[in-house]
Structures are given as C-alpha cells and as structure tokens.
C-alpha positions in Angstrom: 0.1 0.3 -0.2 1.2 3.5 -0.5 0.2 6.4 1.6 2.2 10.3 2.5 2.9 11.3 5.4 2.4 15.5 5.0 4.3 17.9 7.6 3.6 21.5 6.6 4.9 23.9 8.6 4.6 27.8 9.0 8.1 29.4 10.2 7.9 32.2 12.4 10.1 34.7 11.1 12.6 35.2 14.2 13.3 31.8 13.4 14.0 31.9 9.6 17.4 31.9 9.4 18.2 29.7 11.8 15.9 27.3 10.1 17.4 27.7 7.0 20.4 26.6 8.4 19.5 23.7 9.8 16.4 22.1 7.6 18.9 20.0 5.6 20.6 18.0 9.3 16.9 17.6 10.7 15.8 15.9 7.5 18.9 13.7 6.8 18.7 12.9 10.7 15.3 11.1 10.7 16.0 8.0 11.2 15.2 5.4 7.9 12.1 3.3 7.9 11.6 0.3 6.4 9.0 1.5 3.2 10.0 5.3 3.0 10.5 5.5 -0.1 11.2 9.0 -0.7 11.4 12.8 1.2 11.1 15.9 -0.1 10.6 19.1 0.9 8.7 21.8 -0.9 8.2 25.8 0.0 4.5 27.8 -1.0 4.3 29.5 -3.9 3.7 32.9 -2.8 3.9 32.4 1.6 7.6 32.2 1.5 8.0 31.8 5.0 5.4 28.2 4.6 6.5 24.8 4.1 5.4 21.4 3.2 7.7 17.7 3.8 6.1 15.2 2.2 7.7 11.1 3.3 6.4 8.7 0.7 5.8 5.1 2.3 5.1 2.0 0.5 3.9 -0.6 3.7 1.4 -3.3 4.3 -0.5 -0.7 6.3 -0.2 3.1 6.5 0.7 4.7 9.6 -2.7 5.9 11.0 -2.0 8.5 13.7 1.9 9.2 11.9 5.2 7.3 11.6 8.2 7.3 14.1 10.1 9.6 11.4 7.4 11.8 10.9 6.8 12.2 14.3 9.8 12.9 14.8 10.8 15.3 12.0 7.6 17.2 13.5 8.3 16.9 16.7 12.4 18.7 15.7 10.2 21.5 14.0 8.1 22.3 15.9 10.8 24.8 17.7 10.9 26.7 14.4 6.6 27.3 13.6 2.9 26.5 13.7 3.3 22.7 12.7 0.4 20.3 11.1 0.4 16.5 10.5 -1.2 14.2 8.3 -1.6 11.0 6.8 -3.1 9.8 3.3 -3.5 6.8 1.6 -3.0 6.3 -2.1 -6.7 5.9 -3.4 -5.8 4.7 -6.8 -4.4 1.8 -7.8 -1.6 3.4 -10.1 -1.8 7.0 -9.0 -2.7 8.7 -12.2 -5.6 11.0 -12.1 -7.5 9.8 -15.2 -7.7 6.1 -13.6 -8.7 8.0 -9.8 -11.3 9.6 -11.8 -12.5 6.8 -14.2 -12.6 4.9 -10.4 -14.9 7.7 -9.6 -16.8 7.8 -11.8 -17.7 4.3 -11.3 -18.0 4.4 -7.8 -20.7 7.4 -8.8 -22.7 5.4 -10.6 
C-alpha cells in the first residue's frame, strides 16, 4: 500500500534564518524506516515562510497517527513555528488522475 505523510510548517519570522541553516541536517537526522521511499521538501509558491515536507511510504498498512520518522521530524520542527501533520492513503492503484477519475465515476453510477 502506498501512502504519504505530510508535515506543513509555517515558520515564525524570528526562526527563519536558523531553520534555513538547519533544515537539511534536521531532515537527514530522521531515522530511515523500512518502507520509507522518499522525502521531498516543498516551499509555498507565494508564502515564503510555509514549508511542506512529504514522506512517501510503501508498506502493508499505513500508520494512521504518523510514522516514528514523521513524528520525530514533527517534534524537531515544532520549535520553528506552527505544525500541521496528516497521513494520506493512495486511492488509485496506479496514481494516475485518469484512473482515479474513472474509478470515482464508476463508484458514483
């Protein structure tokens, strides 16, 4: 099963420089767990102080409350600002929008 863990961070202005210096180190410090396929970092297109860290997983079951790695990352980042954390399970088996739309259409009919 494929699932994603998303950690959103709104950085407090006073913490911005400190976070920029430590961000790569914080992400690398997260213990890699079995099933963790990739970690990606995104910055909001308009609000420069908003970050989103995505942990891509493939495992038998998702961790509904978050993985140990995600919770650790969230704990390390909460000192820098406001945190939001969520877990999402891939709905369409292939991950293609067309497949998801077609499956949704069949379920509605």
